[in-house]
matplotlib code that plots the C-alpha trace (Angstrom):
import matplotlib.pyplot as plt

x = [-16.6, -20.0, -19.5, -16.0, -17.3, -20.1, -17.7, -15.3, -18.1, -18.9, -15.3, -15.0, -16.4, -13.0, -11.7, -12.7, -12.3, -11.6, -10.0, -10.5, -8.8, -8.3, -7.2, -7.6, -5.0, -2.6, -1.8, 1.3, 2.2, 4.9, 6.0, 9.5, 9.4, 10.4, 7.3, 5.0, 1.3, 0.3, 1.4, -0.5, -2.7, -4.5, -7.3, -5.2, -5.2, -1.7, 1.2, 3.3, 2.4, 1.6, -1.6, -3.2, -0.6, 2.3, 3.0, 4.0, 1.6, 3.0, 0.7, 1.2, -0.4, -1.1, -2.9, -6.6, -7.0, -3.7, -4.3, -2.9, -1.0, -4.0, -7.6, -10.8, -13.0, -16.5, -18.0, -15.9, -14.8, -11.2, -8.2, -5.9, -3.2, 0.6, 1.7, -1.0, 0.0, 3.7, 3.7, 1.4, 3.8, 6.8, 5.1, 4.3, 7.9, 9.4, 6.8, 5.7, 2.2, 0.7, -2.5, -3.1, -4.6, -5.7, -6.2, -4.8, -1.2, -1.2, -2.9, -0.5, 2.5, 1.1, 0.5, 4.1, 5.5, 3.3, 4.2, 0.8, 2.1, 5.0, 5.6, 4.2, 3.9, 2.0, 3.9, 6.2, 9.2, 12.6, 14.1, 17.0, 14.6, 12.5, 15.6, 16.1, 12.9, 12.5, 14.5, 13.7, 13.9, 15.6, 13.5, 10.8, 9.5, 10.7, 8.2, 8.2, 5.8, 3.8, 1.8, -2.0, -4.3, -8.0, -8.4, -7.9, -6.1, -3.6, -1.2, 2.0, 4.2, 4.9, 5.8, 2.1, 0.9, 2.1, -0.6, -2.7, -3.5, -2.0, -3.3, -1.1, -1.6, -0.5, 2.6, 3.7, 6.9, 4.6, 3.7, 7.3, 8.3, 5.2, 6.4, 9.8, 8.1, 5.6, 8.4, 10.2, 7.2, 5.0, 1.8, -0.2, -0.7, -3.9, -3.5, -5.8, -5.9, -6.5, -6.1, -9.8, -10.5, -7.4, -8.4, -11.9, -10.5, -8.8, -11.8, -14.1, -11.7, -10.7, -7.2, -5.6, -3.4, -2.2, 1.1, 0.8, 2.9, 2.8, 1.9, -1.0, -2.7, -2.2, -3.7, -6.7, -7.3, -7.4, -9.5, -12.1, -11.9, -11.2, -11.4, -7.7, -4.4, -0.8, 1.7, 5.5, 8.1, 8.3, 9.9, 11.8, 12.1, 12.5, 12.2, 9.3, 10.3, 8.8, 9.4, 9.7, 10.5, 14.3, 16.0, 13.0, 11.9, 15.2, 13.9, 11.1, 13.4, 15.7, 12.7, 11.3, 14.6, 15.1, 11.6, 11.8, 15.0, 13.4, 10.3, 12.5, 14.6, 11.6, 9.7, 6.7, 7.5, 7.2, 3.9, 2.5, 3.8, 2.1, -1.1, -1.5, 0.0, 3.1, 6.5, 9.4, 11.6]
y = [2.6, 3.9, 6.9, 7.4, 7.4, 9.8, 12.2, 11.9, 12.9, 15.9, 17.1, 18.5, 17.8, 18.1, 15.0, 11.8, 8.1, 5.7, 6.2, 9.0, 10.1, 13.8, 15.2, 19.0, 20.9, 23.4, 26.7, 28.2, 31.7, 31.5, 35.1, 35.6, 32.1, 29.7, 27.6, 26.5, 26.5, 23.9, 20.8, 19.2, 16.2, 13.9, 11.3, 8.5, 5.3, 4.1, 3.3, 4.9, 4.6, 6.8, 8.7, 9.4, 12.1, 9.7, 11.4, 9.4, 9.8, 9.1, 7.7, 9.6, 8.3, 10.5, 10.8, 11.8, 13.6, 15.2, 19.0, 21.3, 19.0, 17.0, 18.2, 17.7, 20.5, 19.2, 21.6, 20.6, 17.1, 18.1, 17.8, 20.7, 21.4, 22.0, 18.7, 18.9, 22.3, 21.5, 18.3, 20.1, 23.1, 20.8, 18.8, 22.1, 23.4, 20.2, 19.4, 15.9, 14.7, 13.1, 11.5, 12.0, 9.2, 10.2, 6.9, 7.5, 7.2, 3.4, 2.6, 4.9, 3.3, -0.2, 0.9, 2.2, -1.1, -3.1, -1.2, 0.3, 3.8, 5.3, 7.9, 9.0, 12.4, 12.3, 14.1, 11.1, 11.5, 10.4, 7.7, 5.3, 2.4, 3.7, 4.4, 0.6, 0.3, 3.7, 6.4, 9.9, 13.4, 16.2, 17.2, 19.7, 20.4, 19.9, 18.5, 16.7, 14.9, 16.5, 15.0, 15.8, 15.7, 16.7, 20.4, 21.2, 17.9, 17.8, 15.7, 17.7, 15.0, 11.3, 10.7, 11.3, 8.5, 5.4, 2.7, 4.7, 4.4, 6.6, 6.8, 6.7, 6.3, 3.1, 3.3, 6.7, 7.9, 9.0, 5.3, 4.2, 7.0, 6.1, 2.5, 3.7, 6.1, 3.4, 1.1, 3.9, 5.4, 2.3, 3.2, 1.2, 2.0, 1.9, 2.1, 4.0, 4.2, 7.9, 11.1, 12.0, 8.7, 9.1, 12.6, 11.3, 8.6, 11.2, 13.5, 10.5, 9.3, 5.9, 7.2, 9.6, 11.2, 10.9, 11.4, 13.5, 15.7, 19.2, 21.3, 19.0, 18.8, 22.5, 23.5, 21.2, 22.4, 25.9, 25.2, 22.9, 24.2, 20.6, 20.1, 19.2, 20.9, 20.1, 19.9, 19.9, 20.5, 19.4, 15.9, 13.8, 16.5, 15.1, 16.1, 15.1, 13.7, 12.5, 8.8, 6.1, 2.5, 1.9, 1.8, 2.8, 6.1, 8.0, 10.6, 11.4, 12.1, 14.2, 16.2, 16.7, 18.0, 20.3, 21.6, 22.1, 24.1, 26.2, 27.0, 28.0, 30.2, 32.0, 32.3, 30.2, 27.6, 30.3, 31.4, 27.9, 27.8, 31.1, 29.9, 27.3, 29.2, 27.1, 28.3, 28.9, 25.9]
z = [-0.3, -1.6, 0.6, -0.8, -4.4, -3.6, -2.1, -5.0, -7.4, -5.3, -5.0, -8.5, -11.9, -13.4, -11.6, -13.4, -13.5, -16.3, -19.7, -22.2, -25.4, -26.2, -29.5, -29.3, -31.3, -29.7, -31.4, -30.0, -31.1, -33.8, -33.9, -32.5, -31.0, -33.8, -33.0, -35.9, -35.1, -37.7, -35.7, -33.0, -32.5, -34.8, -34.7, -36.2, -34.1, -34.7, -32.4, -34.0, -37.7, -40.6, -41.1, -44.5, -45.1, -44.2, -40.9, -37.8, -34.9, -31.4, -28.8, -25.6, -22.4, -19.4, -16.1, -16.0, -12.6, -11.5, -11.2, -12.3, -14.7, -16.0, -15.7, -17.6, -18.7, -18.1, -20.6, -23.6, -22.6, -23.3, -21.0, -20.1, -17.6, -17.4, -18.8, -21.6, -22.7, -22.5, -24.6, -27.2, -27.4, -27.7, -30.5, -32.2, -31.8, -33.1, -35.8, -34.7, -34.2, -31.1, -29.8, -26.1, -24.1, -20.6, -18.7, -15.2, -13.9, -13.2, -16.5, -18.4, -16.8, -17.7, -21.3, -21.6, -20.2, -22.5, -25.6, -26.1, -25.3, -27.2, -24.5, -21.1, -19.5, -16.2, -13.5, -13.5, -11.2, -12.5, -10.3, -10.6, -10.4, -13.2, -15.3, -15.4, -17.5, -19.2, -20.8, -19.6, -20.9, -19.0, -16.0, -16.8, -13.3, -9.7, -7.2, -3.9, -1.6, 1.3, 4.1, 3.7, 6.7, 7.4, 8.0, 11.7, 12.3, 15.2, 13.1, 12.4, 10.9, 10.3, 14.0, 14.8, 12.6, 14.4, 14.3, 11.8, 8.1, 5.4, 1.8, -1.2, -5.0, -6.7, -8.9, -7.8, -6.1, -3.2, -2.6, -2.7, -0.3, 1.9, 2.2, 3.6, 6.0, 7.1, 8.1, 9.9, 11.8, 12.2, 10.2, 7.6, 4.0, 1.9, -1.9, -4.4, -8.2, -8.3, -6.4, -5.8, -4.1, -2.0, -0.9, -0.1, 2.1, 4.3, 4.5, 5.4, 8.1, 6.5, 6.3, 8.8, 6.1, 2.5, 0.7, -2.4, -4.7, -3.1, -6.2, -7.0, -3.6, -2.8, -6.2, -5.6, -2.0, -3.3, -6.4, -4.8, -1.2, 0.1, 3.8, 3.8, 4.7, 4.1, 7.0, 7.3, 4.6, 1.0, 1.1, -1.4, -4.2, -7.7, -11.3, -13.4, -16.8, -20.1, -20.5, -23.3, -23.0, -22.6, -25.9, -27.9, -29.6, -28.9, -31.4, -29.0, -26.1, -28.4, -29.7, -26.2, -24.9, -27.8, -27.7, -23.9, -24.3, -27.0, -24.9, -22.0, -24.3, -25.8, -22.5, -23.5, -20.8, -18.1, -19.6, -19.1, -15.5, -14.8, -16.4, -13.7, -10.8, -10.6, -9.2, -11.6, -12.3]

ax = plt.figure().add_subplot(projection="3d")
ax.plot(x, y, z, "-o")
ax.set_aspect("equal")
plt.show()
């Protein structure tokens, strides 16, 4: 495990562990877009409540290492990425205020279930099982899983993994999909809290492969020159959605959907996609 942690630290300074709050404001161009640039985040610590000006502040929880959707700038200590820019732009468009809490996917999911978080945006796939606990926005990005193996590996698909160990991330659709594939193809699963440690397990040989969202791992392989490669086709494609607890904060879902539609109509959504090298949705 010490070797795994050392390799994780060396992979990229932008991939972190633990919890961190980020409250940088977004300034979206207002000209010809209908988006105001005076809304954004705040430092108020309420869930939700009113700040000194009487404005509600929504606590939005997110992942902390899920490139290109959630990344840390080591020079500024601020998070950025597609999900970050999107929720900030929607908040600006709709005139509500948020505080972002980047704590990791599993921790964010737990905070949402416990009522600590008001909403969650973390590359969270919309599934029927999750709809039993959460209300989702309209899908804002389509992604699927991909098999990840060491660079130069002879593994070409799940059929080559019988009797071996495959890494997945706790609480994700990839882990649920991995459980089904493990039963079908006869391999074992090892679970990790975050993506960097999962990648390290494959590079160090403690896992023969990993299951990860395709845009995330392909971006990280390119950015950090990881000794990994993806094999096979995109599997289990699903939409990512913004989530709240079932029956709570319907106004957040409504504002997210309206803001998303506005950003698509005025083109700013596609500017954010291009910013992170993501395909059009």
